[in-house]
N, CA, C, O and CB atoms as a CASP TS submission, in Angstrom:
PFRMAT TS
TARGET T0000
AUTHOR 0000-0000-0000
METHOD Language model
MODEL 1
PARENT N/A
ATOM      1  N   MET     1     221.820 105.904 291.124  1.00  0.00           N
ATOM      2  CA  MET     1     222.280 107.202 291.563  1.00  0.00           C
ATOM      3  C   MET     1     223.312 107.707 290.566  1.00  0.00           C
ATOM      4  O   MET     1     224.053 106.910 289.992  1.00  0.00           O
ATOM      5  CB  MET     1     222.865 107.135 292.995  1.00  0.00           C
ATOM      6  N   ALA     2     223.372 108.988 290.357  1.00  0.00           N
ATOM      7  CA  ALA     2     224.331 109.574 289.442  1.00  0.00           C
ATOM      8  C   ALA     2     225.731 109.426 290.003  1.00  0.00           C
ATOM      9  O   ALA     2     225.939 109.487 291.215  1.00  0.00           O
ATOM     10  CB  ALA     2     224.006 111.047 289.179  1.00  0.00           C
ATOM     11  N   ASP     3     226.692 109.230 289.104  1.00  0.00           N
ATOM     12  CA  ASP     3     228.079 109.059 289.507  1.00  0.00           C
ATOM     13  C   ASP     3     228.628 110.407 289.956  1.00  0.00           C
ATOM     14  O   ASP     3     228.616 111.360 289.177  1.00  0.00           O
ATOM     15  CB  ASP     3     228.932 108.467 288.348  1.00  0.00           C
ATOM     16  N   PRO     4     229.114 110.514 291.206  1.00  0.00           N
ATOM     17  CA  PRO     4     229.625 111.799 291.690  1.00  0.00           C
ATOM     18  C   PRO     4     230.880 112.247 290.953  1.00  0.00           C
ATOM     19  O   PRO     4     231.203 113.435 290.942  1.00  0.00           O
ATOM     20  CB  PRO     4     229.914 111.713 293.170  1.00  0.00           C
ATOM     21  N   ASP     5     231.596 111.295 290.331  1.00  0.00           N
ATOM     22  CA  ASP     5     232.804 111.657 289.586  1.00  0.00           C
ATOM     23  C   ASP     5     232.486 112.175 288.196  1.00  0.00           C
ATOM     24  O   ASP     5     233.323 112.801 287.545  1.00  0.00           O
ATOM     25  CB  ASP     5     233.731 110.467 289.483  1.00  0.00           C
ATOM     26  N   GLU     6     231.255 111.903 287.744  1.00  0.00           N
ATOM     27  CA  GLU     6     230.848 112.354 286.420  1.00  0.00           C
ATOM     28  C   GLU     6     230.534 113.843 286.466  1.00  0.00           C
ATOM     29  O   GLU     6     229.835 114.301 287.370  1.00  0.00           O
ATOM     30  CB  GLU     6     229.626 111.552 285.914  1.00  0.00           C
ATOM     31  N   PRO     7     231.047 114.604 285.496  1.00  0.00           N
ATOM     32  CA  PRO     7     230.758 116.045 285.517  1.00  0.00           C
ATOM     33  C   PRO     7     229.281 116.303 285.271  1.00  0.00           C
ATOM     34  O   PRO     7     228.637 115.539 284.552  1.00  0.00           O
ATOM     35  CB  PRO     7     231.603 116.784 284.464  1.00  0.00           C
ATOM     36  N   PRO     8     228.729 117.365 285.855  1.00  0.00           N
ATOM     37  CA  PRO     8     227.307 117.650 285.634  1.00  0.00           C
ATOM     38  C   PRO     8     227.051 117.984 284.168  1.00  0.00           C
ATOM     39  O   PRO     8     227.926 118.476 283.455  1.00  0.00           O
ATOM     40  CB  PRO     8     226.838 118.813 286.536  1.00  0.00           C
ATOM     41  N   ARG     9     225.839 117.703 283.751  1.00  0.00           N
ATOM     42  CA  ARG     9     225.462 118.040 282.386  1.00  0.00           C
ATOM     43  C   ARG     9     225.417 119.559 282.258  1.00  0.00           C
ATOM     44  O   ARG     9     225.182 120.249 283.250  1.00  0.00           O
ATOM     45  CB  ARG     9     224.090 117.402 282.004  1.00  0.00           C
ATOM     46  N   PRO    10     225.635 120.089 281.068  1.00  0.00           N
ATOM     47  CA  PRO    10     225.635 121.556 280.900  1.00  0.00           C
ATOM     48  C   PRO    10     224.354 122.216 281.412  1.00  0.00           C
ATOM     49  O   PRO    10     224.411 123.285 282.019  1.00  0.00           O
ATOM     50  CB  PRO    10     225.826 121.908 279.433  1.00  0.00           C
ATOM     51  N   ARG    11     223.208 121.593 281.172  1.00  0.00           N
ATOM     52  CA  ARG    11     221.941 122.170 281.645  1.00  0.00           C
ATOM     53  C   ARG    11     221.932 122.233 283.167  1.00  0.00           C
ATOM     54  O   ARG    11     221.538 123.244 283.749  1.00  0.00           O
ATOM     55  CB  ARG    11     220.732 121.342 281.134  1.00  0.00           C
ATOM     56  N   ASP    12     222.370 121.145 283.816  1.00  0.00           N
ATOM     57  CA  ASP    12     222.420 121.135 285.274  1.00  0.00           C
ATOM     58  C   ASP    12     223.365 122.215 285.791  1.00  0.00           C
ATOM     59  O   ASP    12     223.072 122.882 286.783  1.00  0.00           O
ATOM     60  CB  ASP    12     222.859 119.757 285.785  1.00  0.00           C
ATOM     61  N   TYR    13     224.491 122.383 285.119  1.00  0.00           N
ATOM     62  CA  TYR    13     225.455 123.394 285.530  1.00  0.00           C
ATOM     63  C   TYR    13     224.827 124.787 285.449  1.00  0.00           C
ATOM     64  O   TYR    13     225.004 125.605 286.352  1.00  0.00           O
ATOM     65  CB  TYR    13     226.725 123.320 284.654  1.00  0.00           C
ATOM     66  N   ALA    14     224.106 125.049 284.381  1.00  0.00           N
ATOM     67  CA  ALA    14     223.460 126.354 284.217  1.00  0.00           C
ATOM     68  C   ALA    14     222.407 126.582 285.300  1.00  0.00           C
ATOM     69  O   ALA    14     222.321 127.671 285.868  1.00  0.00           O
ATOM     70  CB  ALA    14     222.816 126.464 282.824  1.00  0.00           C
ATOM     71  N   LEU    15     221.600 125.545 285.586  1.00  0.00           N
ATOM     72  CA  LEU    15     220.575 125.676 286.625  1.00  0.00           C
ATOM     73  C   LEU    15     221.213 125.894 287.994  1.00  0.00           C
ATOM     74  O   LEU    15     220.765 126.736 288.771  1.00  0.00           O
ATOM     75  CB  LEU    15     219.674 124.429 286.654  1.00  0.00           C
ATOM     76  N   GLU    16     222.266 125.125 288.281  1.00  0.00           N
ATOM     77  CA  GLU    16     222.934 125.263 289.574  1.00  0.00           C
ATOM     78  C   GLU    16     223.574 126.638 289.716  1.00  0.00           C
ATOM     79  O   GLU    16     223.557 127.221 290.800  1.00  0.00           O
ATOM     80  CB  GLU    16     223.992 124.171 289.747  1.00  0.00           C
ATOM     81  N   SER    17     224.131 127.153 288.645  1.00  0.00           N
ATOM     82  CA  SER    17     224.751 128.474 288.671  1.00  0.00           C
ATOM     83  C   SER    17     223.704 129.558 288.950  1.00  0.00           C
ATOM     84  O   SER    17     223.923 130.450 289.769  1.00  0.00           O
ATOM     85  CB  SER    17     225.472 128.756 287.338  1.00  0.00           C
ATOM     86  N   GLU    18     222.573 129.468 288.261  1.00  0.00           N
ATOM     87  CA  GLU    18     221.496 130.436 288.482  1.00  0.00           C
ATOM     88  C   GLU    18     220.959 130.329 289.906  1.00  0.00           C
ATOM     89  O   GLU    18     220.702 131.338 290.562  1.00  0.00           O
ATOM     90  CB  GLU    18     220.358 130.219 287.467  1.00  0.00           C
ATOM     91  N   LEU    19     220.794 129.088 290.375  1.00  0.00           N
ATOM     92  CA  LEU    19     220.298 128.866 291.729  1.00  0.00           C
ATOM     93  C   LEU    19     221.261 129.438 292.770  1.00  0.00           C
ATOM     94  O   LEU    19     220.833 130.051 293.748  1.00  0.00           O
ATOM     95  CB  LEU    19     220.081 127.371 291.976  1.00  0.00           C
ATOM     96  N   GLU    20     222.545 129.237 292.558  1.00  0.00           N
ATOM     97  CA  GLU    20     223.552 129.780 293.482  1.00  0.00           C
ATOM     98  C   GLU    20     223.464 131.306 293.540  1.00  0.00           C
ATOM     99  O   GLU    20     223.559 131.896 294.616  1.00  0.00           O
ATOM    100  CB  GLU    20     224.975 129.344 293.053  1.00  0.00           C
ATOM    101  N   SER    21     223.286 131.936 292.392  1.00  0.00           N
ATOM    102  CA  SER    21     223.163 133.389 292.338  1.00  0.00           C
ATOM    103  C   SER    21     221.918 133.859 293.089  1.00  0.00           C
ATOM    104  O   SER    21     221.965 134.840 293.831  1.00  0.00           O
ATOM    105  CB  SER    21     223.114 133.867 290.881  1.00  0.00           C
ATOM    106  N   LEU    22     220.811 133.154 292.890  1.00  0.00           N
ATOM    107  CA  LEU    22     219.569 133.530 293.576  1.00  0.00           C
ATOM    108  C   LEU    22     219.693 133.334 295.088  1.00  0.00           C
ATOM    109  O   LEU    22     219.199 134.146 295.870  1.00  0.00           O
ATOM    110  CB  LEU    22     218.387 132.707 293.034  1.00  0.00           C
ATOM    111  N   ARG    23     220.356 132.250 295.489  1.00  0.00           N
ATOM    112  CA  ARG    23     220.559 132.022 296.929  1.00  0.00           C
ATOM    113  C   ARG    23     221.422 133.115 297.555  1.00  0.00           C
ATOM    114  O   ARG    23     221.188 133.545 298.684  1.00  0.00           O
ATOM    115  CB  ARG    23     221.208 130.650 297.165  1.00  0.00           C
ATOM    116  N   LYS    24     222.414 133.550 296.803  1.00  0.00           N
ATOM    117  CA  LYS    24     223.285 134.618 297.300  1.00  0.00           C
ATOM    118  C   LYS    24     222.477 135.901 297.500  1.00  0.00           C
ATOM    119  O   LYS    24     222.619 136.578 298.518  1.00  0.00           O
ATOM    120  CB  LYS    24     224.464 134.868 296.321  1.00  0.00           C
ATOM    121  N   GLN    25     221.633 136.228 296.526  1.00  0.00           N
ATOM    122  CA  GLN    25     220.785 137.417 296.649  1.00  0.00           C
ATOM    123  C   GLN    25     219.860 137.303 297.853  1.00  0.00           C
ATOM    124  O   GLN    25     219.657 138.266 298.592  1.00  0.00           O
ATOM    125  CB  GLN    25     219.961 137.627 295.370  1.00  0.00           C
ATOM    126  N   GLU    26     219.299 136.103 298.039  1.00  0.00           N
ATOM    127  CA  GLU    26     218.390 135.893 299.157  1.00  0.00           C
ATOM    128  C   GLU    26     219.131 136.046 300.493  1.00  0.00           C
ATOM    129  O   GLU    26     218.617 136.650 301.435  1.00  0.00           O
ATOM    130  CB  GLU    26     217.736 134.499 299.061  1.00  0.00           C
ATOM    131  N   LYS    27     220.320 135.501 300.554  1.00  0.00           N
ATOM    132  CA  LYS    27     221.121 135.578 301.778  1.00  0.00           C
ATOM    133  C   LYS    27     221.458 137.028 302.124  1.00  0.00           C
ATOM    134  O   LYS    27     221.497 137.412 303.293  1.00  0.00           O
ATOM    135  CB  LYS    27     222.411 134.759 301.624  1.00  0.00           C
ATOM    136  N   GLU    28     221.699 137.816 301.088  1.00  0.00           N
ATOM    137  CA  GLU    28     222.027 139.231 301.287  1.00  0.00           C
ATOM    138  C   GLU    28     220.780 140.088 301.497  1.00  0.00           C
ATOM    139  O   GLU    28     220.885 141.286 301.757  1.00  0.00           O
ATOM    140  CB  GLU    28     222.815 139.756 300.094  1.00  0.00           C
ATOM    141  N   GLY    29     219.614 139.482 301.385  1.00  0.00           N
ATOM    142  CA  GLY    29     218.371 140.212 301.592  1.00  0.00           C
ATOM    143  C   GLY    29     217.890 140.979 300.376  1.00  0.00           C
ATOM    144  O   GLY    29     217.047 141.867 300.499  1.00  0.00           O
ATOM    145  N   HIS    30     218.413 140.648 299.204  1.00  0.00           N
ATOM    146  CA  HIS    30     218.042 141.370 297.983  1.00  0.00           C
ATOM    147  C   HIS    30     217.055 140.626 297.101  1.00  0.00           C
ATOM    148  O   HIS    30     216.630 141.157 296.075  1.00  0.00           O
ATOM    149  CB  HIS    30     219.266 141.671 297.192  1.00  0.00           C
ATOM    150  N   ALA    31     216.683 139.413 297.475  1.00  0.00           N
ATOM    151  CA  ALA    31     215.822 138.602 296.615  1.00  0.00           C
ATOM    152  C   ALA    31     214.379 139.093 296.676  1.00  0.00           C
ATOM    153  O   ALA    31     213.838 139.368 297.747  1.00  0.00           O
ATOM    154  CB  ALA    31     215.895 137.122 297.024  1.00  0.00           C
ATOM    155  N   THR    32     213.779 139.195 295.506  1.00  0.00           N
ATOM    156  CA  THR    32     212.360 139.546 295.418  1.00  0.00           C
ATOM    157  C   THR    32     211.537 138.270 295.553  1.00  0.00           C
ATOM    158  O   THR    32     212.081 137.174 295.418  1.00  0.00           O
ATOM    159  CB  THR    32     212.037 140.281 294.071  1.00  0.00           C
ATOM    160  N   PRO    33     210.246 138.387 295.814  1.00  0.00           N
ATOM    161  CA  PRO    33     209.412 137.180 295.858  1.00  0.00           C
ATOM    162  C   PRO    33     209.482 136.369 294.557  1.00  0.00           C
ATOM    163  O   PRO    33     209.448 135.139 294.587  1.00  0.00           O
ATOM    164  CB  PRO    33     207.964 137.564 296.142  1.00  0.00           C
ATOM    165  N   LYS    34     209.580 137.064 293.419  1.00  0.00           N
ATOM    166  CA  LYS    34     209.677 136.374 292.135  1.00  0.00           C
ATOM    167  C   LYS    34     210.980 135.571 292.066  1.00  0.00           C
ATOM    168  O   LYS    34     210.989 134.440 291.579  1.00  0.00           O
ATOM    169  CB  LYS    34     209.600 137.387 290.964  1.00  0.00           C
ATOM    170  N   GLU    35     212.063 136.149 292.546  1.00  0.00           N
ATOM    171  CA  GLU    35     213.347 135.448 292.538  1.00  0.00           C
ATOM    172  C   GLU    35     213.332 134.271 293.518  1.00  0.00           C
ATOM    173  O   GLU    35     213.938 133.233 293.251  1.00  0.00           O
ATOM    174  CB  GLU    35     214.490 136.419 292.891  1.00  0.00           C
ATOM    175  N   GLN    36     212.648 134.430 294.637  1.00  0.00           N
ATOM    176  CA  GLN    36     212.538 133.329 295.590  1.00  0.00           C
ATOM    177  C   GLN    36     211.757 132.164 294.981  1.00  0.00           C
ATOM    178  O   GLN    36     212.129 131.004 295.159  1.00  0.00           O
ATOM    179  CB  GLN    36     211.860 133.806 296.886  1.00  0.00           C
ATOM    180  N   ARG    37     210.675 132.475 294.262  1.00  0.00           N
ATOM    181  CA  ARG    37     209.908 131.422 293.579  1.00  0.00           C
ATOM    182  C   ARG    37     210.763 130.736 292.517  1.00  0.00           C
ATOM    183  O   ARG    37     210.714 129.517 292.352  1.00  0.00           O
ATOM    184  CB  ARG    37     208.631 132.010 292.933  1.00  0.00           C
ATOM    185  N   ARG    38     211.541 131.535 291.806  1.00  0.00           N
ATOM    186  CA  ARG    38     212.417 130.971 290.773  1.00  0.00           C
ATOM    187  C   ARG    38     213.437 130.009 291.404  1.00  0.00           C
ATOM    188  O   ARG    38     213.709 128.945 290.849  1.00  0.00           O
ATOM    189  CB  ARG    38     213.149 132.107 290.001  1.00  0.00           C
ATOM    190  N   ALA    39     213.988 130.377 292.542  1.00  0.00           N
ATOM    191  CA  ALA    39     214.936 129.511 293.236  1.00  0.00           C
ATOM    192  C   ALA    39     214.264 128.196 293.620  1.00  0.00           C
ATOM    193  O   ALA    39     214.859 127.129 293.471  1.00  0.00           O
ATOM    194  CB  ALA    39     215.500 130.213 294.487  1.00  0.00           C
ATOM    195  N   GLU    40     213.039 128.267 294.109  1.00  0.00           N
ATOM    196  CA  GLU    40     212.302 127.048 294.467  1.00  0.00           C
ATOM    197  C   GLU    40     212.064 126.180 293.234  1.00  0.00           C
ATOM    198  O   GLU    40     212.178 124.956 293.304  1.00  0.00           O
ATOM    199  CB  GLU    40     210.956 127.404 295.133  1.00  0.00           C
ATOM    200  N   GLN    41     211.736 126.808 292.110  1.00  0.00           N
ATOM    201  CA  GLN    41     211.510 126.066 290.870  1.00  0.00           C
ATOM    202  C   GLN    41     212.794 125.367 290.418  1.00  0.00           C
ATOM    203  O   GLN    41     212.764 124.211 289.995  1.00  0.00           O
ATOM    204  CB  GLN    41     210.997 127.010 289.763  1.00  0.00           C
ATOM    205  N   LEU    42     213.917 126.076 290.510  1.00  0.00           N
ATOM    206  CA  LEU    42     215.191 125.494 290.098  1.00  0.00           C
ATOM    207  C   LEU    42     215.567 124.317 290.986  1.00  0.00           C
ATOM    208  O   LEU    42     216.028 123.286 290.497  1.00  0.00           O
ATOM    209  CB  LEU    42     216.296 126.550 290.130  1.00  0.00           C
ATOM    210  N   GLU    43     215.369 124.472 292.293  1.00  0.00           N
ATOM    211  CA  GLU    43     215.670 123.368 293.207  1.00  0.00           C
ATOM    212  C   GLU    43     214.833 122.146 292.852  1.00  0.00           C
ATOM    213  O   GLU    43     215.340 121.024 292.817  1.00  0.00           O
ATOM    214  CB  GLU    43     215.414 123.786 294.670  1.00  0.00           C
ATOM    215  N   HIS    44     213.564 122.370 292.591  1.00  0.00           N
ATOM    216  CA  HIS    44     212.670 121.266 292.237  1.00  0.00           C
ATOM    217  C   HIS    44     213.112 120.611 290.931  1.00  0.00           C
ATOM    218  O   HIS    44     213.157 119.385 290.832  1.00  0.00           O
ATOM    219  CB  HIS    44     211.218 121.764 292.117  1.00  0.00           C
ATOM    220  N   ARG    45     213.435 121.424 289.939  1.00  0.00           N
ATOM    221  CA  ARG    45     213.836 120.890 288.635  1.00  0.00           C
ATOM    222  C   ARG    45     215.110 120.050 288.755  1.00  0.00           C
ATOM    223  O   ARG    45     215.222 118.993 288.134  1.00  0.00           O
ATOM    224  CB  ARG    45     214.050 122.036 287.629  1.00  0.00           C
ATOM    225  N   LEU    46     216.065 120.524 289.552  1.00  0.00           N
ATOM    226  CA  LEU    46     217.297 119.757 289.734  1.00  0.00           C
ATOM    227  C   LEU    46     217.018 118.424 290.435  1.00  0.00           C
ATOM    228  O   LEU    46     217.623 117.405 290.102  1.00  0.00           O
ATOM    229  CB  LEU    46     218.319 120.576 290.540  1.00  0.00           C
ATOM    230  N   GLN    47     216.105 118.436 291.402  1.00  0.00           N
ATOM    231  CA  GLN    47     215.748 117.193 292.091  1.00  0.00           C
ATOM    232  C   GLN    47     215.059 116.225 291.134  1.00  0.00           C
ATOM    233  O   GLN    47     215.341 115.027 291.149  1.00  0.00           O
ATOM    234  CB  GLN    47     214.836 117.487 293.297  1.00  0.00           C
ATOM    235  N   VAL    48     214.161 116.741 290.308  1.00  0.00           N
ATOM    236  CA  VAL    48     213.455 115.910 289.337  1.00  0.00           C
ATOM    237  C   VAL    48     214.455 115.337 288.329  1.00  0.00           C
ATOM    238  O   VAL    48     214.377 114.157 287.985  1.00  0.00           O
ATOM    239  CB  VAL    48     212.350 116.727 288.611  1.00  0.00           C
ATOM    240  N   ASP    49     215.385 116.154 287.859  1.00  0.00           N
ATOM    241  CA  ASP    49     216.396 115.685 286.912  1.00  0.00           C
ATOM    242  C   ASP    49     217.243 114.577 287.532  1.00  0.00           C
ATOM    243  O   ASP    49     217.539 113.574 286.884  1.00  0.00           O
ATOM    244  CB  ASP    49     217.292 116.850 286.460  1.00  0.00           C
ATOM    245  N   GLU    50     217.629 114.768 288.789  1.00  0.00           N
ATOM    246  CA  GLU    50     218.454 113.772 289.473  1.00  0.00           C
ATOM    247  C   GLU    50     217.688 112.460 289.632  1.00  0.00           C
ATOM    248  O   GLU    50     218.233 111.379 289.409  1.00  0.00           O
ATOM    249  CB  GLU    50     218.907 114.298 290.851  1.00  0.00           C
ATOM    250  N   HIS    51     216.421 112.570 290.020  1.00  0.00           N
ATOM    251  CA  HIS    51     215.606 111.362 290.178  1.00  0.00           C
ATOM    252  C   HIS    51     215.435 110.658 288.831  1.00  0.00           C
ATOM    253  O   HIS    51     215.525 109.432 288.753  1.00  0.00           O
ATOM    254  CB  HIS    51     214.223 111.712 290.783  1.00  0.00           C
ATOM    255  N   GLY    52     215.191 111.422 287.786  1.00  0.00           N
ATOM    256  CA  GLY    52     215.034 110.850 286.449  1.00  0.00           C
ATOM    257  C   GLY    52     216.288 110.120 286.006  1.00  0.00           C
ATOM    258  O   GLY    52     216.200 109.054 285.396  1.00  0.00           O
ATOM    259  N   GLU    53     217.437 110.669 286.301  1.00  0.00           N
ATOM    260  CA  GLU    53     218.710 110.027 285.955  1.00  0.00           C
ATOM    261  C   GLU    53     218.864 108.720 286.722  1.00  0.00           C
ATOM    262  O   GLU    53     219.317 107.722 286.162  1.00  0.00           O
ATOM    263  CB  GLU    53     219.899 110.970 286.255  1.00  0.00           C
ATOM    264  N   GLU    54     218.492 108.717 287.994  1.00  0.00           N
ATOM    265  CA  GLU    54     218.568 107.493 288.797  1.00  0.00           C
ATOM    266  C   GLU    54     217.652 106.416 288.228  1.00  0.00           C
ATOM    267  O   GLU    54     218.033 105.246 288.170  1.00  0.00           O
ATOM    268  CB  GLU    54     218.198 107.782 290.261  1.00  0.00           C
ATOM    269  N   VAL    55     216.457 106.797 287.811  1.00  0.00           N
ATOM    270  CA  VAL    55     215.507 105.837 287.236  1.00  0.00           C
ATOM    271  C   VAL    55     216.061 105.274 285.928  1.00  0.00           C
ATOM    272  O   VAL    55     215.984 104.068 285.692  1.00  0.00           O
ATOM    273  CB  VAL    55     214.124 106.507 286.994  1.00  0.00           C
ATOM    274  N   ARG    56     216.619 106.138 285.077  1.00  0.00           N
ATOM    275  CA  ARG    56     217.200 105.668 283.809  1.00  0.00           C
ATOM    276  C   ARG    56     218.331 104.679 284.066  1.00  0.00           C
ATOM    277  O   ARG    56     218.427 103.651 283.396  1.00  0.00           O
ATOM    278  CB  ARG    56     217.720 106.858 282.975  1.00  0.00           C
ATOM    279  N   GLU    57     219.190 104.994 285.042  1.00  0.00           N
ATOM    280  CA  GLU    57     220.305 104.098 285.340  1.00  0.00           C
ATOM    281  C   GLU    57     219.811 102.753 285.859  1.00  0.00           C
ATOM    282  O   GLU    57     220.345 101.708 285.489  1.00  0.00           O
ATOM    283  CB  GLU    57     221.244 104.741 286.361  1.00  0.00           C
ATOM    284  N   ARG    58     218.784 102.778 286.721  1.00  0.00           N
ATOM    285  CA  ARG    58     218.232 101.510 287.235  1.00  0.00           C
ATOM    286  C   ARG    58     217.649 100.672 286.103  1.00  0.00           C
ATOM    287  O   ARG    58     217.828  99.455 286.070  1.00  0.00           O
ATOM    288  CB  ARG    58     217.146 101.781 288.300  1.00  0.00           C
ATOM    289  N   ARG    59     216.950 101.327 285.174  1.00  0.00           N
ATOM    290  CA  ARG    59     216.365 100.604 284.038  1.00  0.00           C
ATOM    291  C   ARG    59     217.459 100.000 283.160  1.00  0.00           C
ATOM    292  O   ARG    59     217.339  98.864 282.702  1.00  0.00           O
ATOM    293  CB  ARG    59     215.471 101.544 283.202  1.00  0.00           C
ATOM    294  N   GLU    60     218.519 100.761 282.931  1.00  0.00           N
ATOM    295  CA  GLU    60     219.630 100.235 282.137  1.00  0.00           C
ATOM    296  C   GLU    60     220.256  99.027 282.834  1.00  0.00           C
ATOM    297  O   GLU    60     220.565  98.026 282.189  1.00  0.00           O
ATOM    298  CB  GLU    60     220.694 101.330 281.900  1.00  0.00           C
ATOM    299  N   ASP    61     220.441  99.123 284.147  1.00  0.00           N
ATOM    300  CA  ASP    61     220.991  97.997 284.911  1.00  0.00           C
ATOM    301  C   ASP    61     220.073  96.786 284.816  1.00  0.00           C
ATOM    302  O   ASP    61     220.543  95.664 284.630  1.00  0.00           O
ATOM    303  CB  ASP    61     221.199  98.391 286.388  1.00  0.00           C
ATOM    304  N   ASP    62     218.758  97.006 284.945  1.00  0.00           N
ATOM    305  CA  ASP    62     217.795  95.909 284.853  1.00  0.00           C
ATOM    306  C   ASP    62     217.836  95.254 283.469  1.00  0.00           C
ATOM    307  O   ASP    62     217.776  94.030 283.356  1.00  0.00           O
ATOM    308  CB  ASP    62     216.377  96.419 285.155  1.00  0.00           C
ATOM    309  N   ARG    63     217.937  96.073 282.422  1.00  0.00           N
ATOM    310  CA  ARG    63     218.010  95.516 281.064  1.00  0.00           C
ATOM    311  C   ARG    63     219.269  94.677 280.893  1.00  0.00           C
ATOM    312  O   ARG    63     219.236  93.614 280.272  1.00  0.00           O
ATOM    313  CB  ARG    63     217.980  96.643 280.012  1.00  0.00           C
ATOM    314  N   GLU    64     220.371  95.154 281.442  1.00  0.00           N
ATOM    315  CA  GLU    64     221.626  94.408 281.347  1.00  0.00           C
ATOM    316  C   GLU    64     221.515  93.074 282.082  1.00  0.00           C
ATOM    317  O   GLU    64     221.970  92.049 281.575  1.00  0.00           O
ATOM    318  CB  GLU    64     222.793  95.237 281.920  1.00  0.00           C
ATOM    319  N   LEU    65     220.917  93.078 283.264  1.00  0.00           N
ATOM    320  CA  LEU    65     220.723  91.835 284.009  1.00  0.00           C
ATOM    321  C   LEU    65     219.806  90.883 283.254  1.00  0.00           C
ATOM    322  O   LEU    65     220.044  89.676 283.230  1.00  0.00           O
ATOM    323  CB  LEU    65     220.148  92.126 285.399  1.00  0.00           C
ATOM    324  N   ASP    66     218.760  91.423 282.639  1.00  0.00           N
ATOM    325  CA  ASP    66     217.850  90.585 281.841  1.00  0.00           C
ATOM    326  C   ASP    66     218.590  89.942 280.676  1.00  0.00           C
ATOM    327  O   ASP    66     218.372  88.767 280.379  1.00  0.00           O
ATOM    328  CB  ASP    66     216.664  91.419 281.316  1.00  0.00           C
ATOM    329  N   ARG    67     219.472  90.706 280.005  1.00  0.00           N
ATOM    330  CA  ARG    67     220.258  90.160 278.893  1.00  0.00           C
ATOM    331  C   ARG    67     221.177  89.043 279.387  1.00  0.00           C
ATOM    332  O   ARG    67     221.293  87.991 278.759  1.00  0.00           O
ATOM    333  CB  ARG    67     221.089  91.276 278.214  1.00  0.00           C
ATOM    334  N   GLU    68     221.827  89.292 280.524  1.00  0.00           N
ATOM    335  CA  GLU    68     222.722  88.280 281.075  1.00  0.00           C
ATOM    336  C   GLU    68     221.951  87.016 281.447  1.00  0.00           C
ATOM    337  O   GLU    68     222.415  85.903 281.197  1.00  0.00           O
ATOM    338  CB  GLU    68     223.461  88.831 282.300  1.00  0.00           C
ATOM    339  N   ASP    69     220.774  87.189 282.045  1.00  0.00           N
ATOM    340  CA  ASP    69     219.948  86.033 282.401  1.00  0.00           C
ATOM    341  C   ASP    69     219.532  85.256 281.151  1.00  0.00           C
ATOM    342  O   ASP    69     219.563  84.026 281.145  1.00  0.00           O
ATOM    343  CB  ASP    69     218.701  86.485 283.186  1.00  0.00           C
ATOM    344  N   ALA    70     219.148  85.963 280.110  1.00  0.00           N
ATOM    345  CA  ALA    70     218.729  85.309 278.871  1.00  0.00           C
ATOM    346  C   ALA    70     219.904  84.543 278.261  1.00  0.00           C
ATOM    347  O   ALA    70     219.727  83.422 277.785  1.00  0.00           O
ATOM    348  CB  ALA    70     218.175  86.349 277.863  1.00  0.00           C
ATOM    349  N   GLU    71     221.095  85.133 278.269  1.00  0.00           N
ATOM    350  CA  GLU    71     222.275  84.449 277.737  1.00  0.00           C
ATOM    351  C   GLU    71     222.579  83.202 278.562  1.00  0.00           C
ATOM    352  O   GLU    71     222.927  82.161 278.005  1.00  0.00           O
ATOM    353  CB  GLU    71     223.497  85.395 277.725  1.00  0.00           C
ATOM    354  N   GLU    72     222.452  83.298 279.869  1.00  0.00           N
ATOM    355  CA  GLU    72     222.718  82.165 280.752  1.00  0.00           C
ATOM    356  C   GLU    72     221.706  81.038 280.485  1.00  0.00           C
ATOM    357  O   GLU    72     222.089  79.870 280.416  1.00  0.00           O
ATOM    358  CB  GLU    72     222.660  82.610 282.240  1.00  0.00           C
ATOM    359  N   ARG    73     220.431  81.380 280.337  1.00  0.00           N
ATOM    360  CA  ARG    73     219.407  80.370 280.042  1.00  0.00           C
ATOM    361  C   ARG    73     219.682  79.708 278.694  1.00  0.00           C
ATOM    362  O   ARG    73     219.517  78.498 278.535  1.00  0.00           O
ATOM    363  CB  ARG    73     217.997  81.007 280.045  1.00  0.00           C
ATOM    364  N   HIS    74     220.104  80.522 277.731  1.00  0.00           N
ATOM    365  CA  HIS    74     220.400  80.006 276.407  1.00  0.00           C
ATOM    366  C   HIS    74     221.568  79.020 276.459  1.00  0.00           C
ATOM    367  O   HIS    74     221.524  77.982 275.799  1.00  0.00           O
ATOM    368  CB  HIS    74     220.714  81.158 275.446  1.00  0.00           C
ATOM    369  N   ARG    75     222.589  79.322 277.219  1.00  0.00           N
ATOM    370  CA  ARG    75     223.753  78.431 277.342  1.00  0.00           C
ATOM    371  C   ARG    75     223.358  77.101 277.994  1.00  0.00           C
ATOM    372  O   ARG    75     223.871  76.049 277.613  1.00  0.00           O
ATOM    373  CB  ARG    75     224.871  79.115 278.166  1.00  0.00           C
ATOM    374  N   HIS    76     222.462  77.145 278.962  1.00  0.00           N
ATOM    375  CA  HIS    76     222.060  75.921 279.658  1.00  0.00           C
ATOM    376  C   HIS    76     221.201  75.027 278.782  1.00  0.00           C
ATOM    377  O   HIS    76     221.164  73.814 278.989  1.00  0.00           O
ATOM    378  CB  HIS    76     221.309  76.262 280.931  1.00  0.00           C
ATOM    379  N   ARG    77     220.516  75.598 277.815  1.00  0.00           N
ATOM    380  CA  ARG    77     219.665  74.812 276.916  1.00  0.00           C
ATOM    381  C   ARG    77     220.499  74.077 275.887  1.00  0.00           C
ATOM    382  O   ARG    77     220.105  73.011 275.413  1.00  0.00           O
ATOM    383  CB  ARG    77     218.644  75.709 276.215  1.00  0.00           C
ATOM    384  N   HIS    78     221.648  74.636 275.536  1.00  0.00           N
ATOM    385  CA  HIS    78     222.442  74.058 274.420  1.00  0.00           C
ATOM    386  C   HIS    78     223.645  73.379 274.918  1.00  0.00           C
ATOM    387  O   HIS    78     224.421  72.840 274.129  1.00  0.00           O
ATOM    388  CB  HIS    78     222.851  75.109 273.426  1.00  0.00           C
TER
END
């Protein structure tokens, strides 16, 4: 999972800002169907980005554990 204390990436910030603006328009009743679709696309993209970050972090953690295991096995052999 992404660290909540870590600042969002600039791309995420831009997407979230645009999404917030579109949601505001929708709430006020000014959103067009095209803007509503765009908001849905942005929400999806942010979710995909978040999931991708979680997968990358899990893989990095797994690689680190594999390295530690290999070092431990190496120490026991010698």
